[in-house]
C-alpha positions in Angstrom: 86.7 103.1 86.2 88.3 104.9 89.1 89.1 108.5 88.1 91.1 109.3 91.2 93.2 106.2 90.7 93.8 107.3 87.1 95.0 110.6 88.3 97.4 108.9 90.7 98.7 106.8 87.8 99.2 109.9 85.6 101.0 111.6 88.5 103.3 108.6 88.8 102.1 107.8 92.4 101.0 104.2 91.5 102.0 101.7 88.8 99.8 100.5 85.9 100.0 97.0 87.3 98.4 98.1 90.6 95.8 100.1 88.8 94.8 97.2 86.6 94.7 94.8 89.6 92.6 97.2 91.7 90.2 97.8 88.8 89.8 94.0 88.3 89.2 93.5 92.0 86.4 96.0 92.1 84.9 95.3 88.7 82.2 93.0 90.0 81.0 95.6 92.5 77.8 97.5 91.5 78.8 100.9 90.1 77.3 103.0 93.0 79.2 101.0 95.6 82.3 101.2 93.4 82.2 104.9 93.5 82.1 104.8 97.3 85.2 102.6 97.3 87.2 104.8 95.1 88.8 107.1 97.7 89.7 104.2 99.9 91.2 102.0 97.2 93.1 105.0 95.7 94.6 105.8 99.1 95.6 102.2 99.6 97.1 102.0 96.2 99.2 105.1 96.7 100.2 104.5 100.4 100.9 100.8 100.7 103.0 98.3 98.8 101.4 96.7 95.7 100.4 93.4 97.2 98.8 95.0 100.2 96.9 97.5 98.0 95.5 94.7 95.8 94.5 92.6 98.8 92.9 95.6 100.4 90.9 96.4 97.2 89.7 92.8 97.1 88.7 92.9 100.8 86.9 96.2 100.4 85.1 95.0 97.3 83.9 91.9 99.1 82.7 94.0 102.0 80.9 96.5 99.8 79.1 93.9 97.8 79.3 90.4 99.4 77.1 88.8 96.7 79.1 90.1 93.7 81.3 87.0 93.4 78.3 84.6 93.7 76.4 86.6 91.1 79.4 86.6 88.7 79.8 82.8 89.2 76.1 82.3 88.4 76.4 84.5 85.3 79.5 82.6 84.1 77.7 79.3 84.6 74.7 80.5 82.6 76.8 81.5 79.5 76.5 79.3 76.5 78.3 79.2 73.2 76.9 77.4 70.2 78.7 76.6 67.0 76.9 75.9 63.8 78.6 74.8 60.6 78.2 76.9 57.6 77.3 75.6 54.2 80.3 76.0 51.8 
């Protein structure tokens, strides 16, 4: 999802936990906006403590796409699962 962040992980500059949390925080953002966020979230993940990096990623994602959370909530509400018994 974030190639620069993956490189920082491989170089040992950031933990896998932080990478997964940053990826989750930015997952709802449209891919074009996510690419623009990459450098900022990577710098945050490498330079600041884990909690601050995750909070910064969430804040940057909300700023980049303010409607992403609402759209995700609408999509979740619209999901349906139907179960149908099978004949034995």
